[in-house]
C-alpha positions in Angstrom: 65.1 34.6 9.3 67.4 33.4 12.0 69.2 31.4 9.6 70.0 34.6 7.6 70.9 36.7 10.7 73.3 34.0 11.5 74.8 33.9 8.1 75.4 37.6 8.0 76.9 37.4 11.4 79.2 34.7 10.3 80.0 36.6 7.3 80.8 39.7 9.2 82.8 37.7 11.6 84.7 36.1 8.9 85.5 39.4 7.4 86.7 40.8 10.6 88.8 37.6 11.3 90.5 37.8 7.8 91.4 41.3 8.6 93.1 40.5 11.8 93.6 36.7 11.7 95.7 34.5 9.9 95.2 31.8 7.2 94.0 29.3 9.5 91.1 31.5 10.6 90.2 32.3 7.0 90.2 28.7 6.2 88.0 27.9 9.1 85.7 30.8 8.1 85.5 29.6 4.5 84.8 26.0 5.8 81.9 27.3 7.8 80.6 29.4 5.0 80.9 26.1 2.5 79.0 24.2 5.3 76.2 26.9 5.7 75.9 27.2 1.9 75.5 23.6 1.9 72.9 23.6 4.5 71.2 26.5 2.8 71.1 24.5 -0.5 69.7 21.7 1.5 66.9 23.9 3.0 66.2 25.4 -0.3 65.6 21.8 -1.9 63.7 20.8 1.3 61.6 24.0 0.8 61.1 23.3 -2.9 60.2 19.8 -2.2 57.5 20.9 0.5 56.2 23.5 -2.0 55.8 20.8 -4.6 54.2 18.5 -2.0 51.8 21.4 -0.9 51.0 21.9 -4.6 50.2 18.4 -5.2 48.1 18.2 -2.0 46.3 21.5 -3.0 45.6 19.8 -6.5 44.4 16.7 -4.5 42.3 18.9 -2.3 40.7 20.7 -5.2 39.8 17.3 -6.9 38.4 16.1 -3.6 36.5 19.3 -3.0 35.2 19.0 -6.6 34.0 15.4 -6.0 32.6 16.4 -2.7 30.6 19.3 -4.2 29.3 17.0 -7.1 28.3 14.4 -4.5 26.7 16.9 -2.4 24.8 18.2 -5.4 23.8 14.7 -6.3 22.7 13.9 -2.6 20.7 17.2 -2.7 19.0 16.2 -6.1 18.5 12.6 -4.5 17.0 14.2 -1.3 14.5 16.2 -3.3 13.7 13.4 -5.6 13.3 11.1 -2.5 10.9 13.8 -0.9 8.9 14.0 -4.1 8.6 10.1 -4.2 7.8 9.9 -0.5 5.1 12.5 -1.0 3.8 10.5 -4.1 3.7 7.4 -2.1 1.8 9.1 0.7 -0.7 10.5 -1.7 -1.2 7.1 -3.3 -1.5 5.6 0.2 -4.2 7.9 1.1 -6.0 7.4 -2.2 -5.8 3.5 -1.6 -6.9 3.8 2.0 -9.8 6.0 0.8 -10.7 3.4 -2.0 -10.3 0.6 0.6 -12.7 2.3 3.0 -15.2 2.8 0.1 -14.7 -0.8 -0.7 -15.4 -1.7 2.6 -18.6 0.4 2.8 -19.7 -1.1 -0.5 -19.0 -4.6 0.5 -20.9 -3.9 3.9 -24.0 -2.6 1.7 -23.7 -5.5 -0.7 -23.5 -8.0 2.2 -26.6 -6.3 3.8 -28.3 -6.6 0.2 -27.5 -10.1 -0.1 -28.8 -11.1 3.2 -32.0 -9.1 2.4 -32.3 -10.9 -0.9 -31.4 -14.3 0.9 -34.3 -13.7 3.5 -36.7 -12.8 0.5 -35.3 -15.8 -1.5 -35.9 -18.1 1.7 -39.6 -16.7 2.3 -40.2 -17.3 -1.5 -38.9 -20.8 -1.2 -41.0 -21.3 1.6 -43.9 -20.2 -0.2 -43.2 -22.2 -3.2 -42.9 -25.4 -0.9 -46.2 -24.6 0.7 -47.8 -23.8 -2.9 -46.2 -27.4 -4.0 -47.6 -28.9 -0.9 -51.1 -27.1 -1.3 -51.0 -28.1 -5.0 -50.8 -32.0 -4.1 -53.7 -31.4 -1.6 -55.7 -29.7 -4.2 -54.9 -32.6 -6.7 -56.1 -35.0 -3.9 -59.3 -33.0 -3.3 -60.0 -32.9 -7.1 -59.3 -36.5 -7.4 -61.8 -37.2 -4.5 -64.4 -34.9 -6.2 -64.1 -36.7 -9.4 -64.5 -40.2 -7.8 -67.4 -38.9 -5.9 -69.0 -37.5 -9.1 -68.1 -40.9 -11.0 -69.8 -42.9 -8.3 -73.0 -40.7 -8.4 -75.6 -42.8 -9.8 -79.0 -42.3 -11.3 -80.7 -42.7 -7.8 -78.3 -40.0 -6.3 -79.1 -37.6 -9.3 -82.9 -38.2 -8.8 -82.7 -37.7 -5.1 -80.6 -34.5 -5.6 -83.1 -33.2 -7.9 -86.2 -34.4 -5.7 -87.8 -31.2 -4.5 -89.9 -32.6 -1.7 -87.4 -33.3 1.1 -84.1 -31.9 -0.5 -82.0 -33.9 1.8 -79.6 -34.9 -0.9 -79.3 -31.4 -2.0 -78.2 -30.3 1.7 -75.6 -33.1 1.6 -74.3 -31.8 -1.6 -74.1 -28.3 -0.4 -72.5 -29.4 2.8 -69.9 -31.4 0.7 -69.4 -28.3 -1.4 -69.1 -26.0 1.7 -66.6 -28.5 3.3 -64.5 -28.6 0.2 -64.6 -24.9 -0.2 -63.3 -24.5 3.1 -60.4 -27.0 2.4 -59.6 -25.0 -0.7 -59.5 -21.6 1.3 -57.4 -23.1 3.8 -54.8 -24.2 1.1 -54.8 -21.0 -0.6 -51.5 -19.2 -0.6 -51.6 -15.4 -0.3 -48.9 -13.4 -2.4 -46.8 -11.7 0.2 -43.9 -10.6 -2.0 
């Protein structure tokens, strides 16, 4: 704006100088007008260049804004997706933790059951060992009985059957009682 005022001022000055002044003043005014026209053309050119540059920058800005908006949209989608994934992972973790807790409880119960069964098996093995030992002792008692019976002679049979004194019968009954006590001692009770 100032430039235009200045231009009008110069123009009016040149008109007034031309009326009053001589050729030299006219030529100076024309020179100044040419100079100002050149500056005006240069300013117009600079203005057009600046407008072109502004238009290019506006286009670049619009492209960058579109890219930013796309990235923002993508980021928002990724945030939502990640939130969903995080929620899924948390849910899976809770399920796994619950399953792990149940497994630990089951393992503890199984360990207790294993220990209980191991105790029963140990008791049964002890009972079996006792039975095997008692079986050997019973076998030895039977061998003793058979050897006594094999050694029994005619005289022993007659004295056993002799009704008057009955001493042999008492000895046999004592022997039977003695072996019966041994057998009862070796008997294993079922405690399962």
